[in-house]
N, C-alpha and C positions, 0 to 999 in steps of 0.2 A: 599674693606676693606682698611681703612686708616692705615698707619704705624705710624701716629702721636699719641702721648700720651697726656693724660689729667691728671692733678693733681686731686687726690681723697682725699677729706678732711672729717674728722669725725665731724659732728655737734652734740654736746652733748645737752641734754635737756636744754631748755631756754624759755624765754617769751619775747614777744614784747608787749609794753604797749601803750595805747592811752595817749594823754596829760592829759585828765580828770582823767584817772586811775592813772597816775603818781602822780597827786596832791592828789587824795583820799588815796593813799598808803603811800606817803612820805611827804605830807603837801602842803598847798597852795603856789603856785609859784615855787615849786621844779622843778629843771632841772636835767636830768641824767648827770653824769660825766664820762668822757672817761677813761677807764682802759687800753684798748688795741684796736688798729685798727684791723679790720678783713680783710680777703682777698678780699671781695667785696667792691668796692669803696664807701666811705661814711658810711659804717656799722662799728659798734664798740661794744665791750663788755664793759659794764659799771661797775662801782664799786658797784652798787646797786644790792641787792638780795631780793627776796620775797619768801614766802612759799605758796605752794598750798596745799589745803586740800581736799581729796576725801573721799569716803565712808570707806576706809580701812586704811588710814594713811595720813601723810604729807610728803612733799618733798621740799627742798630748790632749787630755780632756779636762774640762772644768768639772769639779764635783759639786752637785747641787744637793741642798739639804732641805729638810731634815733627813736623817737616815730612814731607810725603808726595811721591811722584813726581808727582802731579797735584793741582791745587787742586779742592776739593769743598766746596760750600755745603750744609748740612743745615738745613732749615726744616720746621716743621709746615705742613700744608696751609693753615691759617689765616694763618700768617706769609706764605706765598707769595702768597695772594690779596691780602693787605694791601699788599704792595709791587708787585704786578702782574707776577709771574713764575709760570711753570708748574713745579711740582716733581713729578716722576714718583716713584712709590714704588719704591725700588730698594735693594738691599743696598749697603753702603758699598763704594766703589771701582768700582761698575758705573755709569759715567757716560756711556757712549756713547749718543748720541741724545737727551741731556737738554738743557735750555735753559741758556744762559749768562746772565751778568749783569755789570754794572759794579761793580768793587770799588774803594773809595776808602780810602787810607791817609794817614798824615801826610806822606809824602814823594812821593806820586804816586798815580795811579789806573791801573787796567788793565781791559780787557774780556776776560772769558773766554767762549769760544764754547760751552762745555758745563760741566756740573758741579753744577747745582742739583738736589737730590733731597730727597724726604721719606724718611727712612731706614725701611726695612722693619723692623718690630719683630723683635727677635732675642734669643736667649739665648746668651751667651758661656759656654763650658765647656772644661775641660781634658779630655783623653782619659779620665782617671779619673772625672771627673764624668759624662761621657757613658755610661760603663759602669755607673755607679751608677744613673743614671736610665733606662738601657736605650734610649738613642737614638744616632743617628749624625749625622755632619756633613752638613748640608744637609736633614735631616729636618724636616718641617713638623709642628708640635705646636700645642696650645692651652694657654693658661695661665690658670687660674682665680684671681681675686683677690677676696677678701672685704673690703669696706670698709663703713663705716657709711652705709647708704642708697643706695650706688651699686655694689654688687658686680657683677662681670661676668666673662665669659670671653673672652679675646683669642684668636681663631683666627689662622690664617696666620702663625704665629710660627716663624721659621727658627732651627734649632740651628746654631751655629757652634763648631766644635771645634778647639782648638789648644793646644799646650803653653804658648803665650804669654798665654793668657787666664786670667781669674779668673771664677768663677761669678757671673753677674749677667744679668738681663734688662734690655734698654733699650727704653723707649717714649718717644714725643715728648710735648710738652705737651698737644696735643689729646687724645691717648689718656689721659694722666694726668687731665685734667679730666673726661673721660667717666666715670672710675672714682673721682673725688674723691680722688685721690692727691696729696699734697703732699710732695715730697722723695723718699720711697721707701715701699715696701710689701713684703709677702711674697706669693708666688704658688705655686700647685701646678701642675706640668706634667701635662697630660692627653694621652695618645697616642691 
């Protein structure tokens, strides 16, 4: 068991858009604008927001950049139930067989036929981090988090290794609430 700690960040509901969907929602030639850089290199929260519409309601989402090959909506399971869509627990990018949703922007709306997920909790690592922690890409680990009155261990956490990553674990708001985490915390990887 490693004594090393990993930063645990809360990833709130958001959407990743394709170039074509950015133009459909915001207008021809539109480019996302950076509001804030995120912990993962090259990733950012944009100034743009969209609304998704499910069977039971609507919800506003922040758009994260840069654009991706396919549009993907990341919700907590509570968010998904609130708007009336089914969010399958998946790794980012694994959207085959998932439900779609209506997305509304200031210049138009679109229907996606797939792309709604609840992101599988994961730890981003560089290869050097993975070596230090003694783990490999795709390995499933647990992460123990000590908080005041709500300490817990998250199982089923996938390790994602790439030179493009910075060391951080990502959980959604439902998971953060279960551990009484506001913003971020520190966790210990258990293999």
